[in-house]
C-alpha positions as CSV (number, residue, x, y, z in Angstrom):
1,X,129.6,102.0,111.1
2,X,126.2,102.6,112.6
3,X,124.7,99.7,114.2
4,X,120.4,99.7,114.4
5,X,118.6,97.8,116.9
6,X,114.9,96.8,116.5
7,X,112.3,96.0,119.0
8,X,108.4,96.0,119.3
9,X,107.5,93.0,116.5
10,X,104.9,90.5,117.8
11,X,101.6,89.2,117.0
12,X,98.4,91.4,116.7
13,X,95.0,91.1,115.6
14,X,93.4,93.0,112.8
15,X,92.6,96.6,113.8
16,X,94.9,96.3,116.5
17,X,98.0,98.7,116.9
18,X,101.8,97.9,117.6
19,X,104.9,100.4,117.9
20,X,108.4,99.6,116.4
21,X,111.4,101.0,117.8
22,X,114.7,101.3,116.4
23,X,117.7,102.5,118.1
24,X,121.1,103.8,116.4
25,X,124.3,104.2,117.6
26,X,126.0,107.3,117.7
27,X,127.2,108.4,114.1
28,X,128.9,111.2,112.5
29,X,126.0,112.0,110.5
30,X,124.3,115.3,111.2
31,X,122.7,114.8,108.1
32,X,120.6,111.5,107.7
33,X,117.2,109.7,106.9
34,X,116.0,106.9,108.9
35,X,113.3,104.6,107.8
36,X,111.3,101.6,108.1
37,X,110.8,99.0,105.2
38,X,109.2,95.8,105.1
39,X,109.4,92.6,103.2
40,X,106.2,90.7,103.1
41,X,106.2,86.8,102.3
42,X,106.8,86.3,98.3
43,X,107.2,89.9,98.1
44,X,109.9,92.6,97.6
45,X,111.2,95.0,100.2
46,X,109.3,98.2,100.1
47,X,109.5,101.4,101.6
48,X,107.0,102.3,104.8
49,X,107.9,105.6,106.0
50,X,111.2,107.8,106.1
51,X,111.9,110.8,108.3
52,X,115.0,113.4,107.9
53,X,117.0,114.4,110.7
54,X,115.0,117.6,110.3
55,X,111.9,116.0,110.8
56,X,110.4,115.7,107.4
57,X,108.6,112.8,106.9
58,X,107.4,110.7,104.2
59,X,105.1,107.5,103.8
60,X,104.0,104.8,101.3
61,X,100.7,105.4,100.1
62,X,99.0,102.3,101.7
63,X,100.4,103.4,104.8
64,X,99.4,107.1,105.3
65,X,96.9,107.6,107.9
66,X,97.6,104.5,109.5
67,X,101.4,104.7,110.2
68,X,103.1,107.4,112.2
69,X,106.9,107.8,112.0
70,X,109.0,109.9,114.5
71,X,112.4,110.1,116.1
72,X,114.0,111.6,119.2
73,X,117.2,112.7,118.2
74,X,118.4,112.8,122.0
75,X,118.2,109.1,121.6
76,X,118.9,108.5,118.4
77,X,115.8,106.4,118.2
78,X,113.4,106.2,115.3
79,X,109.4,105.0,115.8
80,X,106.9,103.7,114.1
81,X,103.5,103.5,115.3
82,X,101.1,101.3,113.4
83,X,96.9,101.2,113.9
84,X,94.5,99.6,111.9
85,X,96.8,96.9,111.4
86,X,95.7,94.3,108.6
87,X,96.6,91.0,107.2
88,X,98.7,92.2,104.6
89,X,100.6,94.1,107.0
90,X,102.5,91.2,107.9
91,X,105.9,91.3,107.2
92,X,109.6,91.5,108.6
93,X,110.0,95.3,109.4
94,X,113.9,96.5,108.7
95,X,115.2,99.7,110.2
96,X,117.0,101.9,107.6
97,X,119.7,104.5,108.3
98,X,121.5,106.7,105.4
99,X,124.1,108.8,106.4
100,X,125.3,112.0,104.5
101,X,128.6,113.7,103.8
102,X,130.0,113.5,100.5
103,X,128.8,110.4,99.8
104,X,125.8,108.0,100.7
105,X,126.2,105.3,103.6
106,X,123.4,102.8,104.1
107,X,122.9,100.6,107.2
108,X,120.1,98.3,108.2
109,X,119.0,96.6,111.2
110,X,118.4,93.0,111.6
111,X,114.3,93.0,111.0
112,X,111.9,92.2,113.6
113,X,108.5,90.1,112.4
114,X,104.9,91.5,112.7
115,X,102.0,89.1,112.6
116,X,98.6,90.7,111.6
117,X,96.1,87.3,112.0
118,X,93.1,86.2,114.1
């Protein structure tokens, strides 16, 4: 079992920045992918960004150039730096951990609210 604790959400004006953090409990999965998803009001959950245990990153097209995902493996923590925020970025952001051995194991954080509004 992997526990994920998110922090850093809040209220920000359009054009502002926020950094989300997600601390994972220590796991047996040396091969893993950590990522961020979000669910906006009335919409389905969507992938924001992901990063592998070896540091390869991926982004949803609408986030490229504005969001940066990074991780500190020593701290089992993944970060999402969000810049140039727009009202449409308002959502609950969820941390996601996928661990791999012969199977895939998926874990979710509780979510953190990000509100972008003037």
